[in-house]
N, C-alpha and C positions, 0 to 999 in steps of 0.2 A: 582530546576526546575523539573517539571514533563515532562520527555522525553519519547516519544513513537516512535518506529521504525515501519513504516507502511508496511514494507515488508522484510521478511527474510525467506530463504529456510532452516529452521533449521534442517530438516531431514538429511541434508548433514553433520551436525556437530555431530551427535550422539544423545544420550538421552537428554531430555529437561533440565536435571540438568546441562549439559555442557553449554547449551544456557544461562541459568540463571546465571551461574558463570561469563560468559562474560558480560552479561548485568549489573550485579552488579559492575563489575570492571570499566565499562564505565559510570555508573550512569544512566542507562536506566531503567525506571520503567515498561514499557509495550512494547510488540511487537506483530505484526500480522504475523502469519505463512502462507506462501503460499507454500504448499508442491509441490516439483518438483524433479523428478528423471530422467530427460532427455526427449528427443523427438525423434519421428520416423516419417517416411513418410513426409519428407520435412517440419517438424515442425507442421504438422496438427494433429498428434497424440501426446498428451502430457501425460507423464507418472508420477505417476502411474494412471492406468485407468482400467475400465471394457470395454471389447469389446462386444457390444450389438449384438443381433441376426442378425440385418441388416448390421453389420459391423461398425456401428457408435462407435466412441470413447467417453466414459463418464469418465472424470477425477474424481479422488477420492483423499482423503487426510486422510488416517487412522492414520498416525503418528501425524499429526497436530491436529486432533480431540482429540486423546489420551492425548497429551501434554496440550491442553487447558482444558480438563476435570480435569487433575491433578493439574494445577496451573491457575485457572480461573481469579485470580486477576492480573496476570502478562502476560498471554498469551491468545490470541484469534486467530481465523483463518478465512481465506476466502476460497472460493471454485471456481475453474475454471469451467466454464460451456460452453458446446458446443451448438452453436445456431442451429445446425442440429440434436440435440438429439430429437428423436420422443417422448420421455417421459419426456421432459423438465419440463412441468408443475408439474407433480407429484414429480419429483426429487427435484425441488426447494422447493416445499411444505414440503417435508421431511427434507431438509437441514435447512429450516427456523425454524423448531421446536427446533433446538439446541440453547441453551442460549449462546453458545460461538462462533457461526458463526456471523460475523459482516458485511460480504459483499460477493458479487460474483465478478468474474473476467472474462471479455470477451477478448479473444486473437484473433487478426486478423492477422493470419499468412497464407501464401499460397494463390494461385490464387483463389480457390473456395471461401474462407472466404473473401478475399479482394473484389472480385466482388460483393458478397452478401452485404457486408458492404456498399459499395459505392452505391448500388442500393436501399438501405433502407430496406433490408431484415432482419435486426436485430431487427425490431420492435417487433417481437414475444418475443424475449429474454427480451427486456427492459420492455415490458408490464407485463410479468410474474414477473420480479424483482420488479416492482412497486407494483404489487398486493400483494406481500409478504414482502413489506417494506425493500428491500435489496438494499443498494447502490451498484454501479457497477464500479469497476476499469476497465479501457479500455486501452489495449495495441494495438495501431494501428500505427505502424511505417510507416511513409510516407503517411499515410491516415488520420491523426488526424483531418484535416479540415472537413472530412465527418461526424464527430461527431456532428457538429453544428445543422444540421436538426433534428437529434434525440433529442438533448437537447431542441429544440423548440417544438417538438411534445410531449415530456414528461417533462413538466416544473416542475413537482413535484418529479421527479426521480433524486437522487443524482448521479452524474457521476464524476469520478476522472480520470484525464489523467495520465497514467503511464509513467514513465521514461522521463519526460519533453516533451513527445510527439515527440521525435526526430526520424529521419530515422536512422535505425541501420547500413545502408551501407554508410553513409556519410563519407567523408574523416576524418581521425582521428583529433579530436579537432575542427572540423568545422561544426558540426551539427547545423543548425539554429532552432530557436524556434518561428519564426514568426507566423506560423499557429496556434501553441498552444496559443500564446498571443491573437489572435483574438477571441478565445473562452471565454476569460474573460468577454465578453459582455453577456454571458449566466450565470445568477446568480446561476444556479443549477450545474455548472461545477467547480470543484476544480483541483488543479495542484499538482502533486506529484514530489518533487525535488529528483530525484534519477538518478543515472548514469551520472550525470553532469560532473564529473571528467573524465569519460570514453569518452564521446561523444563531449564535448564542450570546452575542453582545452587540451593542451599538457604540461601545467605547472605541477610541483610537488606540494605537500602540502606546504603552505595552499591555493594553487590554486588562486592566485590573479586575474587572468583573468576571473574567474567566478563571482567576486563580482559585476561588473556592470550588468551582466545578471541576477543575483539573485535579485538585486534591481529592475530591470525592471519587473521581474515576480511579486514581491511583490507590486510594484506600480500598476500593471495592475489588479491583482486579489484581492489585499488586503491581509494582513497576515492571515486573518480568512479562506482563501481558498487555502493556501499553506501548504503542509505537507512534512515532512522529511521521507525518507526511505533509508536504506543503501543498500539493496539487496546484502549484503556483500559476500555471497558465490559465486555470479556471478561476482562482480566488484573488487574482492580483487587483481586481477592482476594489477590494476591501482590505487586502493584506498582502503586501509584497513578500517576496521570498525571504528576504532578510528579517522582516518583521515576524513572519510565522516561526522562523527558527529562533530568533533572539528572545521572543516572548518566553520560550521554554528555557533558554539558556540563563535567563535572569529571573525567572518567576520565583517568588518566595514560597510558592506552593510545593516546590520540589527540593529535596535534599540533593547533595552532590551525587549520592549513590542512585537516587531516583533518576537523575538526569542522565547518568551513564546508560541506564536501561532504556529509558524512553527515547533518547536521541539516537540510539543505534543498536545496542546490544539485544534488545527484545526483538527487533525486526530480524536481525541476523539469525537468532535462534529459531524464530517461527518459520522462516522460509529456508532454513538450513543453508545459509550463506556465511561461511566462516570469514572472519576478518583476515586480511592478508598478513602473512607472517612478517614480523619486523626483520628488515635486512640487518645482518650482523655488522657491527661496527668494524671499520678497517683497523688492522693491527697498527700499533704505533710505529712510526718510522724511526728505527734506531739509528744512532749516529753512524755506525759502520755501513748500514745500507745507504744512508744518504751520501756518504763519501763515494760508495761504489757507483752511484748514479751520476756523479759529476763528470 
């Protein structure tokens, strides 16, 4: 099965070779790197970044880009973008020139970003993303319902709800997904199944309480709009990488066809990352060829 992890902060793990060794051990063919080195200023400044002349933070991902350049068949990357970046148009134009960038990511943290998101002021970011044919992963804890008007205003823009769309401050294991499910009505919105074991259950692996919720998501969106992400370096205190993956590989909530979509095919479709072509089998070694090689 072609497995793609839609989010991993691999810069925390060391060189890309370490990441690939783990992926090989788990049977993961591809991963999207979201470079992250911490946050400052109540989460509104996401590192690594450049500090622009006017004080605006511009996230960057040098390690993610380098890893994808070195292993383009296995690794791609996304870039976080700041809706308040005065040079956002030119920045996204430059980012989109990379063959290994597959998406942008909008993070709605803090009062300023939250107020702007609810007021419709992310239109500029989404308009630029659409112009440069970039899907956008959207992290909007407790505000995901406000994504619906954007989805309707930009019907040709691919939007992916991060981390099941849950509120990060919900009581442990009790985060609801009702608002995220209502967005299934928008055909240009997809759902990223990540952090479920952290926010939606207190069970240990294999997380049986998640099965009916997973089935509800797949029934609402269809498996073609649901993708797996481990976000392992953040979630490992509750769910290690193997557990997050094998929960989906063995869950009775998914059919084999569902699993194919959720574990890889949906992500590849939504970020336009074709699966590597299978290498042709070597022709049989005929007896006369074998004799000629002696």
